MARBA-3410 file (N, C-alpha, C, O; in Angstrom, 1 decimal):
270
51.5,83.3,145.7,52.5,82.9,144.7,52.1,83.3,143.3,52.6,82.8,142.3 ~ 51.1,84.3,143.2,50.7,84.7,141.9,51.5,85.9,141.4,51.2,86.6,140.4 ~ 52.6,86.3,142.2,53.3,87.5,141.8,53.8,87.6,140.4,53.7,88.7,139.8 ~ 54.3,86.5,139.8,54.7,86.7,138.4,53.7,87.2,137.5,54.1,87.8,136.4 ~ 52.4,87.1,137.8,51.4,87.6,136.9,51.1,89.1,137.1,50.4,89.7,136.3
51.6,89.6,138.2,51.4,91.0,138.5,52.5,91.9,138.2,52.4,93.2,138.2 ~ 53.7,91.4,137.8,54.8,92.2,137.6,55.3,91.9,136.1,55.4,90.8,135.7 ~ 55.7,93.0,135.5,56.2,92.9,134.1,57.7,93.1,134.2,58.2,94.1,134.7 ~ 58.4,92.2,133.6,59.9,92.3,133.6,60.3,93.2,132.5,60.0,92.9,131.3 ~ 61.0,94.2,132.8,61.5,95.1,131.7,62.9,94.8,131.3,63.8,94.6,132.1
63.1,94.7,130.0,64.4,94.4,129.5,64.9,95.6,128.7,64.2,96.2,128.0 ~ 66.2,95.8,128.8,66.9,96.9,128.1,66.9,96.5,126.6,67.1,95.3,126.3 ~ 66.7,97.4,125.7,66.7,97.1,124.3,68.1,96.7,123.9,69.1,97.1,124.5 ~ 68.2,95.7,122.9,69.6,95.2,122.5,70.4,96.4,122.0,69.9,97.3,121.3 ~ 71.7,96.3,122.2,72.6,97.3,121.7,72.8,97.1,120.2,72.8,96.0,119.7
73.1,98.2,119.6,73.4,98.1,118.1,74.8,97.8,118.0,75.6,97.8,118.9 ~ 75.2,97.4,116.8,76.6,97.0,116.5,77.6,98.2,116.8,78.6,98.0,117.4 ~ 77.1,99.4,116.5,77.9,100.6,116.8,78.2,100.7,118.3,79.3,101.0,118.7 ~ 77.1,100.6,119.0,77.2,100.7,120.5,78.1,99.6,121.1,78.9,99.8,121.9 ~ 77.9,98.4,120.5,78.7,97.2,121.0,80.2,97.5,120.7,81.0,97.2,121.6
80.5,97.9,119.6,81.9,98.1,119.3,82.5,99.2,120.1,83.7,99.2,120.5 ~ 81.7,100.2,120.5,82.2,101.3,121.4,82.5,100.7,122.7,83.5,101.1,123.4 ~ 81.6,99.8,123.2,81.8,99.2,124.5,83.1,98.4,124.5,83.9,98.4,125.4 ~ 83.2,97.6,123.5,84.4,96.7,123.3,85.6,97.5,123.3,86.7,97.2,123.9 ~ 85.6,98.6,122.6,86.8,99.5,122.5,87.2,100.0,123.8,88.4,100.1,124.2
86.2,100.4,124.7,86.5,100.9,126.0,87.1,99.7,126.9,88.0,100.0,127.7 ~ 86.5,98.5,126.7,87.1,97.4,127.4,88.5,97.1,127.0,89.4,96.8,127.9 ~ 88.8,97.3,125.8,90.2,97.2,125.3,91.1,98.2,126.0,92.2,97.9,126.4 ~ 90.6,99.4,126.1,91.4,100.5,126.7,91.7,100.1,128.2,92.8,100.3,128.6 ~ 90.7,99.6,128.9,90.9,99.2,130.2,91.8,98.1,130.4,92.7,98.1,131.3
91.7,97.1,129.4,92.6,96.0,129.5,94.0,96.4,129.2,95.0,95.8,129.7 ~ 94.2,97.4,128.3,95.6,97.8,127.9,96.3,98.3,129.1,97.5,98.2,129.2 ~ 95.6,99.0,130.0,96.2,99.5,131.2,96.7,98.5,132.2,97.6,98.7,133.0 ~ 96.1,97.3,132.1,96.5,96.2,133.0,97.7,95.4,132.5,98.4,94.7,133.2 ~ 97.9,95.5,131.2,99.0,94.7,130.6,100.3,95.4,130.7,100.4,96.6,130.7
101.4,94.7,130.7,102.8,95.3,130.8,103.5,95.3,129.4,104.6,95.6,129.4 ~ 102.7,95.0,128.4,103.4,95.0,127.1,102.4,95.6,126.1,101.2,95.6,126.3 ~ 102.9,96.0,124.9,102.1,96.6,123.9,101.3,95.6,123.1,101.8,94.4,123.1 ~ 100.2,96.0,122.5,99.5,95.0,121.7,100.3,94.5,120.5,100.2,93.4,120.2 ~ 101.0,95.4,119.8,101.7,95.0,118.6,102.9,94.1,119.0,103.1,93.1,118.3
103.6,94.3,120.1,104.6,93.5,120.5,104.1,92.1,120.9,104.7,91.1,120.5 ~ 102.9,92.1,121.6,102.3,90.8,121.9,101.9,90.0,120.7,102.1,88.8,120.6 ~ 101.3,90.7,119.7,100.8,90.0,118.5,102.0,89.3,117.8,101.9,88.2,117.5 ~ 103.1,90.1,117.6,104.1,89.6,116.8,104.9,88.5,117.5,105.2,87.4,116.9 ~ 105.2,88.6,118.8,106.0,87.6,119.5,105.2,86.4,119.7,105.7,85.3,119.6
103.8,86.5,120.0,103.0,85.4,120.2,102.9,84.6,119.0,103.0,83.3,119.0 ~ 102.7,85.2,117.8,102.5,84.5,116.6,103.7,83.8,116.2,103.6,82.6,115.6 ~ 104.9,84.3,116.4,106.1,83.7,116.0,106.4,82.4,116.8,106.9,81.4,116.3 ~ 106.1,82.5,118.2,106.5,81.5,119.1,105.5,80.3,119.2,105.9,79.2,119.7 ~ 104.3,80.5,118.8,103.3,79.5,119.0,103.0,78.8,117.6,102.4,79.4,116.7
103.3,77.5,117.5,102.9,76.8,116.2,101.4,76.7,116.2,100.7,76.4,117.2 ~ 100.8,76.9,115.0,99.4,76.9,114.9,98.9,75.9,113.8,99.5,75.8,112.7 ~ 97.9,75.2,114.2,97.2,74.3,113.2,95.8,74.8,113.0,95.0,74.8,113.9 ~ 95.5,75.3,111.8,94.2,75.9,111.5,93.1,74.9,111.5,93.3,73.7,111.1 ~ 91.9,75.3,111.9,90.7,74.5,111.9,89.5,75.3,111.7,89.5,76.5,112.0
88.4,74.7,111.2,87.2,75.4,111.0,86.6,75.8,112.3,86.6,75.0,113.3 ~ 86.0,77.0,112.4,85.4,77.4,113.7,84.3,78.4,113.5,84.2,79.0,112.5 ~ 83.4,78.4,114.5,82.3,79.4,114.5,82.7,80.5,115.5,82.8,80.2,116.7 ~ 82.9,81.7,115.1,83.3,82.8,116.0,82.3,83.2,117.1,82.6,83.9,118.0 ~ 81.0,82.7,116.9,80.0,83.0,117.8,80.0,82.0,119.0,79.3,82.2,120.0
80.7,80.9,118.8,80.7,79.8,119.9,82.1,79.4,120.4,82.2,78.9,121.5 ~ 83.1,79.7,119.6,84.5,79.3,120.0,84.9,80.0,121.3,84.7,81.2,121.5 ~ 85.5,79.3,122.2,85.9,79.9,123.5,87.3,80.6,123.3,87.9,80.5,122.3 ~ 87.7,81.3,124.4,88.9,82.1,124.4,90.1,81.2,124.0,91.0,81.6,123.3 ~ 90.2,80.0,124.7,91.3,79.1,124.4,91.4,78.7,122.9,92.5,78.5,122.4
90.2,78.5,122.3,90.2,78.2,120.9,90.8,79.2,120.0,91.5,78.9,119.1 ~ 90.5,80.5,120.3,91.0,81.6,119.5,92.5,81.7,119.7,93.3,82.0,118.8 ~ 93.0,81.4,120.9,94.4,81.3,121.2,95.1,80.2,120.4,96.2,80.4,119.8 ~ 94.4,79.1,120.3,94.9,77.9,119.5,95.1,78.3,118.0,95.9,77.8,117.3 ~ 94.2,79.2,117.6,94.3,79.7,116.2,95.3,80.7,116.0,95.5,81.3,114.9
96.1,81.0,117.0,97.2,81.9,116.8,97.0,83.4,117.2,97.8,84.2,117.0 ~ 95.9,83.7,117.9,95.6,85.0,118.3,96.2,85.3,119.7,96.2,84.4,120.5 ~ 96.7,86.5,119.9,97.1,86.8,121.3,96.0,86.8,122.3,94.8,87.0,121.9 ~ 96.2,86.5,123.5,95.2,86.4,124.5,94.3,87.7,124.6,93.1,87.6,124.8 ~ 95.0,88.8,124.4,94.2,90.1,124.5,93.1,90.1,123.4,92.0,90.5,123.6
93.5,89.7,122.1,92.5,89.8,121.0,91.4,88.7,121.3,90.3,89.0,121.0 ~ 91.8,87.6,121.8,90.8,86.5,122.1,89.8,87.1,123.1,88.6,86.8,123.0 ~ 90.3,87.7,124.2,89.4,88.3,125.2,88.5,89.4,124.6,87.3,89.4,125.0 ~ 89.0,90.2,123.7,88.2,91.2,123.0,87.0,90.6,122.3,85.9,91.1,122.4 ~ 87.3,89.5,121.6,86.2,88.8,120.9,85.2,88.3,121.8,84.0,88.4,121.6
85.6,87.6,122.9,84.7,87.1,123.9,83.9,88.3,124.6,82.7,88.1,124.8 ~ 84.5,89.4,124.9,83.8,90.5,125.4,82.8,91.1,124.5,81.7,91.4,124.9 ~ 83.1,91.1,123.2,82.2,91.6,122.2,80.9,90.7,122.2,79.8,91.2,122.1 ~ 81.1,89.4,122.3,80.0,88.4,122.3,79.2,88.6,123.6,78.0,88.6,123.6 ~ 79.9,88.7,124.7,79.2,88.8,126.0,78.3,90.1,126.1,77.3,90.1,126.8
78.7,91.1,125.3,77.9,92.3,125.3,76.7,92.2,124.3,76.0,93.2,124.0 ~ 76.6,91.1,123.7,75.5,90.9,122.7,75.9,90.9,121.2,75.1,90.8,120.4 ~ 77.2,91.1,121.0,77.7,91.1,119.6,77.6,89.7,118.9,77.7,88.7,119.6 ~ 77.4,89.8,117.6,77.2,88.5,116.9,77.9,88.7,115.5,77.9,89.7,114.9 ~ 78.5,87.6,115.1,79.2,87.6,113.8,78.2,86.9,112.8,77.9,85.7,113.0
77.8,87.6,111.8,76.8,87.1,110.9,77.4,86.6,109.6,76.8,85.8,108.9 ~ 78.6,87.0,109.3,79.3,86.5,108.1,80.8,86.6,108.5,81.2,87.3,109.4 ~ 81.6,85.8,107.8,83.0,85.7,108.1,83.8,87.0,108.2,84.6,87.2,109.1 ~ 83.5,87.9,107.3,84.2,89.2,107.3,83.9,90.1,108.5,84.5,91.1,108.7 ~ 82.8,89.7,109.3,82.5,90.5,110.5,83.7,90.4,111.5,83.7,91.3,112.4
84.5,89.4,111.4,85.7,89.4,112.3,86.5,90.6,112.2,87.2,91.0,113.2 ~ 86.5,91.3,111.0,87.4,92.4,110.8,86.9,93.6,111.7,87.6,94.7,111.7 ~ 85.7,93.5,112.3,85.2,94.6,113.1,86.0,94.7,114.5,85.9,95.7,115.2 ~ 86.7,93.6,114.8,87.4,93.6,116.1,88.7,94.5,115.9,89.6,94.2,115.1 ~ 88.8,95.5,116.7,89.8,96.5,116.6,91.2,95.9,116.7,92.1,96.3,115.9
91.4,95.0,117.6,92.8,94.5,117.9,93.2,93.4,117.0,94.3,92.9,117.1 ~ 92.3,92.9,116.1,92.6,91.9,115.2,93.4,92.4,114.0,92.9,93.3,113.2 ~ 94.7,92.0,113.8,95.5,92.5,112.7,95.0,92.0,111.4,94.3,91.0,111.3 ~ 95.2,92.8,110.3,94.8,92.5,109.0,95.3,91.1,108.6,94.5,90.3,108.0 ~ 96.5,90.8,108.9,97.1,89.5,108.5,96.4,88.4,109.2,96.2,87.3,108.5
96.1,88.5,110.4,95.4,87.5,111.2,93.9,87.3,110.6,93.4,86.2,110.5 ~ 93.3,88.4,110.3,91.9,88.3,109.7,92.0,87.6,108.4,91.1,86.7,108.1 ~ 92.9,87.9,107.5,93.1,87.2,106.2,93.3,85.7,106.4,92.8,84.9,105.6 ~ 94.0,85.4,107.5,94.3,84.0,107.8,93.1,83.2,108.3,92.9,82.1,108.0 ~ 92.3,83.9,109.1,91.2,83.2,109.8,89.9,83.2,109.0,89.2,82.1,109.0
89.6,84.2,108.2,88.3,84.3,107.5,88.0,83.0,106.7,86.8,82.6,106.7 ~ 88.9,82.5,105.9,88.6,81.3,105.1,88.1,80.1,106.0,87.5,79.2,105.4 ~ 88.4,80.1,107.3,88.1,78.9,108.1,86.8,79.2,108.9,86.4,78.3,109.7 ~ 86.2,80.3,108.8,84.9,80.6,109.5,83.7,79.8,109.0,83.5,79.8,107.8 ~ 83.1,79.1,109.9,81.8,78.4,109.5,80.8,78.8,110.6,80.8,78.3,111.7
79.9,79.7,110.2,78.9,80.2,111.1,77.6,79.4,111.0,77.0,79.3,109.9 ~ 77.1,78.9,112.1,75.9,78.1,112.2,74.7,79.0,111.7,74.5,80.1,112.1 ~ 73.9,78.4,110.8,72.8,79.2,110.2,73.1,80.1,109.1,72.2,80.7,108.6 ~ 74.3,80.2,108.7,74.7,81.2,107.7,74.2,80.7,106.3,74.1,81.5,105.4 ~ 73.9,79.4,106.2,73.4,78.9,104.9,72.1,79.6,104.6,71.8,80.0,103.4
71.2,79.9,105.6,70.0,80.5,105.3,70.1,82.0,105.2,69.5,82.7,104.4 ~ 71.1,82.6,106.0,71.2,84.0,106.0,72.0,84.5,104.8,71.7,85.6,104.3 ~ 72.9,83.8,104.3,73.8,84.2,103.3,74.2,83.1,102.4,75.4,82.7,102.3 ~ 73.2,82.4,101.7,73.5,81.2,101.0,74.4,81.5,99.8,75.2,80.6,99.4 ~ 74.4,82.7,99.3,75.3,83.1,98.2,76.8,83.0,98.6,77.6,82.6,97.9
77.0,83.5,99.8,78.4,83.5,100.4,78.9,82.1,100.5,80.0,81.8,100.2 ~ 78.0,81.2,101.1,78.4,79.8,101.3,78.7,79.2,100.0,79.7,78.4,99.9 ~ 77.9,79.4,99.0,78.1,78.8,97.7,79.4,79.2,97.1,80.1,78.4,96.5 ~ 79.7,80.4,97.3,81.0,80.9,96.7,82.2,80.3,97.4,83.1,79.9,96.7 ~ 82.1,80.1,98.7,83.2,79.5,99.5,83.3,78.0,99.1,84.4,77.5,98.9
82.2,77.3,98.9,82.2,75.9,98.6,82.8,75.6,97.3,83.3,74.4,97.0 ~ 82.8,76.5,96.4,83.3,76.3,95.0,84.9,76.5,95.0,85.5,76.2,93.9 ~ 85.5,77.0,96.0,86.9,77.2,96.0,87.6,75.9,96.0,87.4,75.1,96.9 ~ 88.5,75.6,95.1,89.2,74.4,95.0,90.6,74.5,95.5,91.2,75.6,95.5 ~ 91.2,73.4,96.0,92.6,73.5,96.5,93.5,74.0,95.4,93.4,73.6,94.3
94.5,74.9,95.8,95.4,75.4,94.8,96.5,74.5,94.5,96.9,73.7,95.4 ~ 96.9,74.5,93.3,98.1,73.8,92.9,99.3,74.6,93.4,99.1,75.8,93.9 ~ 100.5,74.1,93.3,101.7,74.8,93.8,101.9,76.0,92.9,101.8,76.0,91.7 ~ 102.3,77.1,93.6,102.5,78.4,92.9,104.0,78.8,92.8,104.7,78.7,93.8 ~ 104.4,79.2,91.6,105.8,79.6,91.5,105.8,81.1,91.9,105.2,82.0,91.3
106.5,81.3,93.0,106.5,82.7,93.6,107.3,83.7,92.8,107.1,84.9,93.0 ~ 108.0,83.3,91.8,108.7,84.2,90.9,107.8,84.6,89.7,108.1,85.6,89.0 ~ 106.8,83.8,89.5,105.9,84.1,88.3,104.5,84.5,88.6,103.8,85.2,87.8 ~ 104.1,84.2,89.8,102.7,84.5,90.2,102.4,86.0,90.4,103.3,86.7,90.9 ~ 101.3,86.5,89.9,100.9,87.9,90.1,100.2,88.0,91.4,100.0,87.0,92.1
99.8,89.2,91.8,99.2,89.5,93.1,97.9,88.7,93.3,97.6,88.3,94.3 ~ 97.1,88.7,92.2,95.8,88.0,92.2,96.0,86.5,92.6,95.2,86.0,93.3 ~ 97.0,85.9,92.0,97.2,84.5,92.3,97.7,84.3,93.7,97.3,83.4,94.4 ~ 98.7,85.1,94.1,99.2,85.0,95.5,98.1,85.2,96.5,98.2,84.6,97.6 ~ 97.1,86.1,96.2,96.1,86.4,97.2,95.2,85.2,97.5,94.6,85.2,98.6
95.2,84.2,96.7,94.4,83.0,96.9,95.0,82.1,98.0,94.3,81.1,98.4 ~ 96.3,82.3,98.3,96.9,81.5,99.3,96.3,81.7,100.7,95.9,82.9,100.9 ~ 96.1,80.7,101.5,95.5,80.9,102.8,96.3,81.9,103.7,97.5,81.8,103.8 ~ 95.6,82.9,104.2,96.3,83.9,105.0,96.9,85.0,104.3,97.4,86.0,104.9 ~ 96.9,85.0,102.9,97.6,86.0,102.1,96.4,86.8,101.4,95.8,86.3,100.5
96.2,88.0,101.9,95.1,88.8,101.3,95.7,89.8,100.3,96.8,89.6,99.9 ~ 94.9,90.8,100.0,95.3,91.7,99.0,96.5,92.5,99.4,97.4,92.7,98.6 ~ 96.6,92.9,100.6,97.7,93.7,101.1,99.0,92.9,101.0,100.0,93.4,100.5 ~ 99.0,91.7,101.6,100.2,90.9,101.6,100.7,90.5,100.2,101.9,90.5,99.9 ~ 99.7,90.2,99.3,100.0,89.7,98.0,100.7,90.8,97.2,101.7,90.6,96.5
100.2,92.0,97.3,100.9,93.2,96.6,102.2,93.5,97.2,103.1,93.9,96.5 ~ 102.4,93.3,98.6,103.6,93.5,99.2,104.7,92.5,98.7,105.9,92.9,98.6 ~ 104.3,91.3,98.5,105.2,90.2,98.0,105.7,90.6,96.7,106.9,90.5,96.4 ~ 104.8,91.0,95.8,105.2,91.4,94.4,106.2,92.6,94.4,107.1,92.6,93.7 ~ 105.9,93.6,95.2,106.8,94.7,95.3,108.2,94.3,95.8,109.2,94.8,95.3
108.2,93.5,96.8,109.5,93.0,97.4,110.3,92.2,96.3,111.5,92.3,96.2 ~ 109.5,91.3,95.6,110.2,90.5,94.6,110.8,91.4,93.5,111.9,91.1,93.0 ~ 110.1,92.4,93.1,110.6,93.4,92.1,111.8,94.1,92.6,112.8,94.3,91.8 ~ 111.8,94.5,93.9,113.0,95.2,94.4,114.2,94.3,94.5,115.3,94.8,94.3 ~ 114.0,93.0,94.8,115.1,92.1,94.9,115.6,91.7,93.5,116.8,91.5,93.4
114.8,91.7,92.5,115.1,91.1,91.2,114.7,89.7,91.1,115.3,88.9,90.4 ~ 113.7,89.3,91.9,113.2,87.9,91.9,113.7,87.2,93.1,114.7,87.6,93.8 ~ 113.1,86.0,93.4,113.5,85.2,94.6,114.4,84.1,94.1,114.3,83.6,93.0 ~ 115.4,83.7,94.9,116.2,82.5,94.7,115.9,81.4,95.7,116.5,80.3,95.6 ~ 115.1,81.8,96.7,114.7,80.8,97.7,113.3,81.1,98.2,113.0,82.3,98.4
112.5,80.1,98.5,111.1,80.4,99.0,111.3,81.0,100.4,110.3,81.6,100.9 ~ 112.4,80.7,101.1,112.6,81.2,102.4,112.6,82.8,102.5,112.3,83.4,103.5 ~ 112.9,83.4,101.3,112.9,84.8,101.3,111.5,85.5,101.5,111.4,86.7,101.9 ~ 110.5,84.7,101.4,109.1,85.2,101.6,109.0,85.7,103.1,108.2,86.6,103.4 ~ 109.8,85.0,104.0,109.7,85.4,105.4,110.3,86.8,105.7,110.1,87.3,106.8
110.9,87.4,104.7,111.5,88.7,104.8,110.4,89.8,104.5,110.6,91.0,104.8 ~ 109.3,89.3,104.0,108.2,90.3,103.7,107.5,90.6,105.0,107.1,89.7,105.7 ~ 107.3,91.9,105.2,106.6,92.3,106.4,105.2,91.8,106.5,104.4,91.9,105.5 ~ 104.9,91.1,107.6,103.5,90.5,107.7,103.5,89.0,107.5,102.5,88.3,107.9 ~ 104.6,88.4,107.0,104.7,87.0,106.9,105.6,86.4,108.0,106.9,86.5,107.8
105.1,85.9,109.0,105.9,85.3,110.1,106.1,83.8,109.9,105.6,83.3,108.9 ~ 106.8,83.2,110.8,107.1,81.8,110.6,105.9,80.9,110.5,105.8,80.0,109.8 ~ 104.9,81.3,111.4,103.6,80.5,111.4,102.9,80.5,110.1,102.5,79.5,109.6 ~ 102.7,81.7,109.5,102.1,81.9,108.2,102.9,81.2,107.1,102.3,80.6,106.2 ~ 104.2,81.4,107.1,105.0,80.8,106.1,104.9,79.3,106.1,104.7,78.7,105.0
104.9,78.6,107.2,104.8,77.2,107.3,103.4,76.7,106.8,103.2,75.6,106.3 ~ 102.4,77.6,107.0,101.0,77.2,106.5,101.0,77.2,105.0,100.3,76.3,104.4 ~ 101.6,78.1,104.3,101.5,78.2,102.9,102.6,77.5,102.2,102.6,77.3,100.9 ~ 103.7,77.1,102.9,104.9,76.5,102.3,104.6,75.3,101.3,105.2,75.2,100.3 ~ 103.6,74.4,101.7,103.4,73.3,100.8,102.8,73.7,99.5,102.9,72.9,98.5
102.3,74.9,99.3,101.8,75.3,98.0,102.8,76.2,97.3,102.4,76.7,96.2 ~ 104.0,76.3,97.7,105.0,77.2,97.1,106.0,76.4,96.3,106.4,75.3,96.7 ~ 106.4,77.0,95.2,107.5,76.4,94.4,108.3,77.5,93.8,107.9,78.6,93.8 ~ 109.5,77.2,93.4,110.4,78.2,92.8,111.2,77.6,91.7,112.0,76.6,91.9 ~ 111.1,78.1,90.5,111.9,77.6,89.4,113.3,78.3,89.5,113.3,79.5,89.6
114.3,77.5,89.5,115.7,78.0,89.6,116.0,78.9,88.4,115.5,78.6,87.3 ~ 117.0,79.8,88.6,117.5,80.6,87.5,116.5,81.7,87.1,116.7,82.3,86.0 ~ 115.5,82.0,87.9,114.5,83.0,87.5,114.8,84.4,88.1,114.1,85.4,87.7 ~ 115.7,84.5,89.0,116.0,85.8,89.6,117.1,86.5,88.7,117.9,85.9,88.0 ~ 117.1,87.8,88.9,118.0,88.6,88.1,119.4,88.6,88.6,119.6,88.5,89.8
120.4,88.7,87.7,121.8,88.8,88.1,122.4,90.0,87.4,122.2,90.2,86.2 ~ 123.2,90.8,88.2,123.9,91.9,87.6,125.4,91.7,87.5,126.0,91.0,88.3 ~ 126.0,92.2,86.4,127.4,92.0,86.1,128.2,92.8,87.1,128.0,94.0,87.2 ~ 129.2,92.2,87.7,130.1,92.9,88.7,131.0,93.9,87.9,131.4,94.9,88.5 ~ 131.2,93.6,86.6,132.1,94.5,85.9,131.3,95.8,85.4,132.0,96.8,85.1
130.0,95.8,85.4,129.3,96.9,84.9,128.4,97.6,85.9,128.1,98.8,85.7 ~ 128.0,97.0,87.0,127.1,97.6,87.9,127.7,98.8,88.6,128.9,98.8,88.9 ~ 126.9,99.8,88.8,127.4,101.0,89.5,127.1,101.0,91.0,126.3,100.2,91.5 ~ 127.7,101.9,91.7,127.5,102.0,93.1,126.1,102.3,93.4,125.5,101.8,94.4 ~ 125.5,103.2,92.6,124.1,103.6,92.8,123.1,102.5,92.6,122.2,102.3,93.4
123.4,101.7,91.6,122.5,100.5,91.3,122.6,99.5,92.4,121.6,99.0,92.9 ~ 123.8,99.3,92.9,124.0,98.3,94.0,123.3,98.7,95.3,122.6,97.9,95.9 ~ 123.4,100.0,95.6,122.9,100.5,96.9,121.3,100.5,96.9,120.7,100.7,97.9 ~ 120.7,100.4,95.7,119.3,100.3,95.6,118.7,98.9,96.0,117.5,98.8,96.2 ~ 119.6,97.9,96.0,119.1,96.6,96.3,118.8,96.4,97.8,119.6,97.0,98.6
117.7,95.8,98.2,117.4,95.6,99.6,118.5,95.0,100.5,118.5,95.3,101.7 ~ 119.3,94.2,99.9,120.4,93.5,100.7,121.7,94.4,100.7,122.6,94.0,101.4 ~ 121.7,95.5,100.0,123.0,96.2,99.9,122.9,97.6,100.3,122.2,98.4,99.7 ~ 123.5,97.9,101.4,123.5,99.3,101.9,124.5,100.1,101.1,125.3,99.6,100.3 ~ 124.5,101.4,101.3,125.4,102.3,100.6,126.9,102.0,101.0,127.8,102.0,100.1
127.1,101.6,102.2,128.5,101.3,102.7,128.9,100.0,102.0,130.1,99.9,101.6 ~ 128.0,99.0,101.9,128.4,97.8,101.2,128.7,98.0,99.8,129.6,97.4,99.2 ~ 127.9,98.8,99.1,128.1,99.1,97.7,129.4,99.7,97.5,130.1,99.4,96.5 ~ 129.8,100.7,98.3,131.1,101.4,98.2,132.2,100.4,98.4,133.2,100.5,97.7 ~ 132.1,99.5,99.3,133.1,98.5,99.6,133.3,97.6,98.4,134.5,97.2,98.0
132.2,97.2,97.8,132.3,96.3,96.6,133.0,97.0,95.4,133.8,96.4,94.7 ~ 132.6,98.2,95.2,133.2,99.0,94.1,134.7,99.3,94.3,135.5,99.2,93.4 ~ 135.1,99.6,95.6,136.5,99.7,95.9,137.2,98.5,95.6,138.4,98.5,95.1 ~ 136.7,97.3,96.0,137.3,96.0,95.8,137.5,95.8,94.3,138.5,95.3,93.8 ~ 136.5,96.1,93.5,136.5,95.9,92.0,137.6,96.8,91.4,138.4,96.3,90.6
137.7,98.0,91.9,138.7,98.9,91.3,140.1,98.5,91.7,141.1,98.6,90.9 ~ 140.3,97.9,92.9,141.6,97.5,93.3,142.0,96.1,92.7,143.1,95.9,92.3 ~ 141.0,95.3,92.5,141.2,94.0,91.9,141.4,94.0,90.4,142.2,93.2,89.8 ~ 140.7,94.9,89.7,140.8,95.0,88.3,139.8,94.1,87.6,138.7,94.5,87.2 ~ 140.1,92.8,87.6,139.2,91.8,87.0,138.8,90.8,88.1,139.6,90.2,88.7
137.5,90.7,88.3,136.9,89.7,89.2,136.4,88.5,88.4,135.5,88.6,87.6 ~ 137.0,87.3,88.7,136.7,86.2,87.9,135.6,85.3,88.5,135.0,84.4,87.9 ~ 135.4,85.5,89.8,134.3,84.7,90.5,133.7,85.6,91.6,134.4,86.4,92.3 ~ 132.4,85.5,91.7,131.8,86.3,92.8,132.2,85.8,94.2,132.1,86.6,95.1 ~ 132.8,84.6,94.3,133.3,84.1,95.5,134.4,85.0,96.0,134.7,85.0,97.2
135.1,85.7,95.1,136.2,86.6,95.6,135.7,87.7,96.5,136.5,88.2,97.3 ~ 134.5,88.1,96.4,133.9,89.1,97.2,133.9,88.8,98.7,133.9,89.6,99.5 ~ 134.0,87.5,99.0,134.0,87.0,100.4,135.3,87.5,101.1,135.3,87.4,102.3 ~ 136.3,87.9,100.4,137.5,88.4,101.0,137.4,89.9,101.5,138.3,90.4,102.1 ~ 136.3,90.5,101.1,136.1,91.9,101.6,135.8,92.0,103.1,134.7,91.5,103.5
136.7,92.5,103.8,136.5,92.5,105.3,135.5,93.5,105.8,135.0,93.3,106.9 ~ 135.2,94.5,105.0,134.2,95.5,105.5,132.8,95.1,105.5,131.9,95.7,106.0 ~ 132.5,93.9,104.8,131.2,93.5,104.6,131.0,92.1,105.3,131.9,91.2,105.2 ~ 130.0,92.0,106.1,129.8,90.7,106.9,129.5,89.5,105.9,128.9,89.7,104.9 ~ 129.9,88.3,106.3,129.7,87.2,105.5,128.2,86.9,105.3,127.8,86.4,104.2
127.4,87.3,106.3,125.9,87.1,106.2,125.3,87.9,105.1,124.5,87.4,104.3 ~ 125.7,89.2,105.0,125.2,90.1,103.9,125.7,89.6,102.6,124.9,89.5,101.6 ~ 126.9,89.2,102.5,127.4,88.7,101.2,126.7,87.5,100.7,126.4,87.3,99.5 ~ 126.5,86.6,101.7,125.8,85.3,101.3,124.4,85.6,100.7,124.0,84.8,99.8 ~ 123.7,86.6,101.2,122.4,86.9,100.7,122.5,87.6,99.3,121.6,87.5,98.5
123.5,88.4,99.2,123.7,89.3,98.0,124.3,88.6,96.8,123.9,88.9,95.6 ~ 125.2,87.6,97.0,126.0,87.0,95.9,125.1,86.4,94.8,125.5,86.5,93.7 ~ 124.0,85.7,95.2,123.2,85.1,94.1,122.7,86.1,93.1,122.3,85.8,92.0 ~ 122.7,87.4,93.4,122.2,88.5,92.4,123.4,89.1,91.6,123.2,90.0,90.8 ~ 124.6,88.6,91.8,125.7,89.1,91.1,126.4,88.0,90.3,126.3,86.8,90.6
127.1,88.4,89.2,127.8,87.5,88.3,129.0,88.2,87.7,129.0,89.4,87.7 ~ 129.9,87.4,87.3,131.0,87.9,86.5,130.8,87.6,85.0,129.9,86.9,84.7 ~ 131.6,88.3,84.2,131.5,88.1,82.8,131.8,86.6,82.3,131.5,86.2,81.2 ~ 132.5,85.9,83.2,132.9,84.5,82.9,131.8,83.5,83.3,131.9,82.4,83.0 ~ 130.9,84.0,84.1,129.8,83.1,84.6,128.8,82.7,83.5,127.9,82.0,83.7
END
């Protein structure tokens, strides 16, 4: 029974991060062949249909079900587990972004909740920076710049700049619900940030129906070229429009489109 003393157990050297990510990428390709739906479709439909309550987690120990509870599609959750099973380790919160199938929006949403065991010793500066972040007061979405919006949970640099661009294209928001029209903000993320949002009324732009041109109208996100032409024809036939409500009689334009567009229009009597 002295055999253990005569044999040397040889172990393979640990894989590097580059090698690990290559292995995980191949696993993803194999997994993709077994699924009947695309990754993008799965991500979007899963996120919209599953209510999510965020919680602090360690990506090195959380199980697959836990990642799904955080709003990730099962495929992405499996990819993270596969990465760990191959020896991969998350040393800081932003390491989550190394996972190929993790969307930027999901990474922005998850990173603030990452708590890695032992990270105090490895990256005390990072922990100190996180601990100093104070809860945000409510933000006026018509007045906030991209830097302010970026501080909202789940809203990173890309989404904050996208919100500002969309706000400028609209002429300002008249409802916080309009944030859900921004690409990348689904129902789940909206409900997460909604308690921190506010909107001062009367801050959105309004254009005079008597002066606006067809070209100006058609540049608005809510107004197609056909809708703009229908409104201008109505104005020409009517002569004087005394209330924007009169536009609801235009049969060529759906009531839904008009309901969204009317807050941006006014008459000279308004």
